[in-house]
Every structure is written in structure tokens, then in C-alpha cells.
N, C-alpha and C positions, 0 to 999 in steps of 0.2 A: 069187356069188363075190367081187364087189367089196366088198360089205358085210362079208363075213367077213374080207377082207384088212384093211380099215380097223379092224375090231374088234380084230384081233390087234395092229395097230400101237398102238392106244390102250392096250391092256393092257400092252404093252412100256413105253410112256411112263409109265404109272401106277407101274410098278415103279421106273423111273428117278427119278421124283419122290420116291419113298420114300427114295431114297439120298441126296438132297440138293437143291440149287437146281435149279429147272426150267430147261430148255434155252433157252426164250425170254428168261429173265432173264439168263442167261449171254451169249447173243448180243447182248442189249441193251448189256451192259457193253462188249463188243467194239466195237459200233457207236459208242458214246459216246467210246471211246478214240480211234477214227479221227477223229471229228468234232473232238475236243479238239486232236489233233495238227495237223489241217488248219488250224484257226483260230488256234492259237498261232503258227503258222509265217508269219503275215501280215507280220511285221516283224522287224527285227534283234533285238528283245528282246520278251519276253512282253507281251501286251496283254490287257485284260479281255475275256473271251468275250462279255460283253453287248454291247460295242461291236464285237466281231469278227463276231458272227452276222449274216448278212444279214437286214435287217428294215426294212420301209417304215413310215412314220408315217401312211399313208393306206390305202385299201382296195385298192391295187394292189401285189401282192407284187413284190419285186425279184428278179432272177435268183439262184437258189440258196436262196431263203427256205424253200421246201418241196422240198428236193432228192429226196425220196422220191416225189413226185407224178409220175404217168405218165399217158399217154393210150393208148387201144387203137385200132388202125387196121385198117380193112377196105379192100381195093382198090376204087377207084372203078370203076363199070361202064364209064364212057366213057374212063377213063385208068387202067389197072391199075397204072401206076407211081406213082400218087398215092393217098392214103388218106383215107377218111372217118373222122374221129376222133369216135367216137360214144359212148365211155364212158371213165371214168377208172379209176384204181387206185393202189395204193401198193406201192413196192418194199420188200420185207421181208427179202431176202437177195440174194446176188449172182446167184441163178438164179430167184427166185420173186416174183410180183406177186400181191397180194391185191385182189380186186374183188368185184362183186356177181354172183350166179348169173344174174340176169335179163339181164345183158349178154351171156350166152352162150346165150340162147334160140335165136338164129340160129346160123350157122356160126361157128367160132372166129375171133378176129381173126388177121390175118396178121403183124402186128408190134406191138411195144410201143415207144412213143416216150418216151424219157427226156430230161431237160434242156430241155424245151420252155419257151419264154418267150413268143414271139410266133407265133401261128398263121399270120399273113399273110406272114411271111418266115422263111427258114431260119436258125436260130440256129447260131452257130459250134460250140457245144458240144452241139447236139442230136444224139441217137443213136437210130436205129431198129434194134431187135433182133428178129429173127424169133422167132415162137412155136413151141415144140417140141410142147407138149401142154397140155391144160387138165383141171382136176379140179373138178367141181361137187359141192357137198355132197350126200351120198347121200339126204338126207331133203328136199331141195328139190323143189318142184313148181311149174311155171309157172302153175298155176291159183291159187296162193296166194302170200303174201309172206313166208312163214316160211323160216328157214334160207337166206336170200338171200345166200349167200357162196360164193366160188369162188377157185381158185388157178390161176395161169398159169405154166407153166414155160418159161423162155427157152431158146433154142437154144444159148446159150453164156454163161459167166459175165460179169457186168458189171464194168467197171473203174470204181471209185469216183473221184469228183472233187468239186470245190466245188459243182457243180450236180447231181450224181448220187450220192446216198447212201441207204442203207436206213433205214427207220424201225423203232422198237421196237414190240412188241405190248403193249397195255394188258392186264394180267393180273388186275386186281382187280375185284371186283363193284361196289364203291363208286366213284362218280364225282361228287364234290361240287365242281365247278369249271366255269368257262366254257371251252368248247371252241372250236376254230377250224375253219371250213369254207373251202375254197378251190377254185376251178375256173373254167373258161372260160364255161360256161353259156350262157344266152340273154339275158343282160342287154343286150348291145349290139344284139341282134336286136330286143328289145322297144323299144329306143330308136331303132330305124331304122337302125342301123349294122351293120357286119360284125364277126363274132366275131374278136377278136384277142388281147387280153391277159387274163390271169387276174384274178379278184377274190377277196378274202377277207373274211369277216365272222365276228364272234363269235356263238356260239349258247349258249343256256342249257339246262341239263337241266331238263325240265318234268315236272310230274306226269303220270303215264300216263293219267289220266282225260281230259286235254285231247286226247290223240290218240285215245282211245276215242270221244269225242264227234265227232271229225272223220272217223274211218275205220270204226268198229265195224260199221256197217250195210252196208259194201261187201262184195261177194261174195268178194274176195280176203282178207278178214279173218274167216273163219268162227270163229276162236277169240279174236277181239278182239286186243288188244296183249298179247304174252307176255313173259316174263322175258328172253328172248334178243334183245329189241328195245329201242331207246332212243327216247324222245320228246324231240325237241329243237326249239327255235325261237328266233327273234329278235324284237325289238320294232321293227325298222325295215323299211321297204319293201325288197324284194329281199334279205332276209336269208338266204334259202335259195338253193341252187343248183339248176339245172334241166337236164333232158334229157341234154346231152352230158356232164354230171357224174355220171350214174348210175355207181355203183361207186367213186366217188372217196372218199378217206379223210376222216374227221373226226378232228382231232388236238389234242393238248395238248403244250406244251413244259414239262416239269416242272422242269428245272434249267438255266435260260438262262444262269446265271453260271458253269456248269461244263461245259456241253455244248450244242451246237446241235441235237442229235437230238430228233425228235418221237416221241411215242407215238401210235399209231393206236388210237382208242377205238371208232370206228364206221365203217360203210360206208353211203354214200348208197343208200337202198332205195326209199322212196316219198315223193314230194314234192308240195307244193302250191306252184306257182311264182308269183312276183311278187305274193304276197298278204300283207297286213299282219298280223303276229302269228299266222300260220297255222302250227301245229306240223307237223313231218314225222317219219316213222318211219325209223329207221336200224337196221342190223344191229349188235348189241352184240358187239364183237370178243372180249371176255373170256369169253363163253360158248362160244367155239370154239377156244380156244388149244390144247387137247389135240389136236383134229383137225388144226389147222395144223401143230403141231410134228411130228406123226406123218408128215406128207407132206413138209414142207420139210426137216426135219433127221433124218428116219427112216432 
């Protein structure tokens, strides 16, 4: 029944696509307008958006630099009022978060945390929104790494702010640019400290053969690396994100002089952590835009 329902939705959206611009692109234009208005309003007269967009010059993002980035929280066994933040995601509308299906192999998260900057202390603009429901891609199986994508519906619409804004969806098959990954990860744990602040790193789009060499013989890759996956990597130690960043977005900022909005191009799926030049596999968002549109804006 569920498969039939999604098939009907996809047919509907194919019809709409034939009538004009796809809805993900229209929504992106709306999001960019919101971002432009937000950052032009920083002073008594217009300023350049490049200087207005939050952006650090090192690997530690500043508050609001990735306003679509969220964390998924499960109640702690010893303190149900507190949450274990075990996966990431991306806000893509006022009601939906994009994440990895493998993050939902256990029970669904209780909350989605938006506006997080420091895990060790409560941020003034941090917001926890209860989860209403989750949708895992119908072709995902926990025994493999394919179709590793899911959507989380929030219990109420999110109010956008400087530190909470949606991201656009990357809709093109081609991706010939450096992308950015950001997350809390295990960097600080590996260095002997406690997880606190996020980090960001540039990643390059690599030849699929590099990921084939790394993963093709693993049981979870019976078909090797397929078109709906991305092979990404960096040339620095700790260039990938780890564990608590499963489901987090990989993004690009295509027009930093006209909008601070990011496009989500991938979702963290399979990683080799803390390894020099080790490529990792990500879910390619462009391969699933029809499915996402049908649920989020259907």
C-alpha cells in the first residue's frame, strides 16, 4: 500500500514538472529570498551579502553559518529529559528534515534540535522540536547501504531566524565543485576531549573507483557503488565526519554574494573516520528529489 501511495505521488509530480519549474527549485527561490532579506537587514543601509553571511576563516563554524544543520535526539535512559544526539540532518522546509535512513534503524528520535552551536551548554537560540513522524525510503534495507535516505516530519512549523533556516535541494546530476561537510563528530573524542563545537571541512568529488576499492568487497555493498551515491574525500587528516554526524548534510553555497542559503548535495552514509585521504560514500540527493518533493510538498 505504501509503495503504491508513493508511486502515485511521484506520477503527480512528474505531471507538474511537465507544466513548468519543479517545486524544489521554486522553494529554493523562496528560501533565498528569506536569506537575502535577513542579511540585508543587518544595518541601516544595504551591505554586501558576502560580508553579511556568517562565515569563519577556520574550521570552526560560527553561529548561523549552517542554519539548516540539525541534530536528532533520543531520550537518555538515565535522564529522559536529556537527549543523546546521535545523528544529524538538514532542515529543508518548515516541517521536514532530511537525514539518513540508517539513523532510523532503531526507534525514531524524540526531538530535532535546531540552532545548536555548543553541545556542552544550552544556546539561547537553540530549539528542540518534537518529531511527529518519519518516512524511510521504501527501497532502503538495513542490510545494505543503498537508498540510505529518510525524512522526518516535525510536530509543528519552524520559525526561521538567523540560526534556523532551510536549505535548498541540489537537483542536478552534475557536481563539479568542492563541497563542505560540517558536524560535531568524534574529533574531540579522538583528541581526548569532550564533544562540544562543530567543525567544517572541504571535500572533493572523487572518482567512484576510489570508493569501489575501499568498500566494494564489504557485505553492505553487494552492487558496488551506484549512481545514487557520491564518493567524496579530503586530503587532510580528519577531513571526514564520524558517527554522531551520520545523516548530516554535505552542502555547497552557490551564490554567496546574493544569498547565504546552501544547497544540500549529499547525506553522510558510510564513513572511514580519522583516516588520511580515505574516501567515504554519501547518498546523492539529486537522485531522490522526486521522492522528497512528493512527501514534503505533496
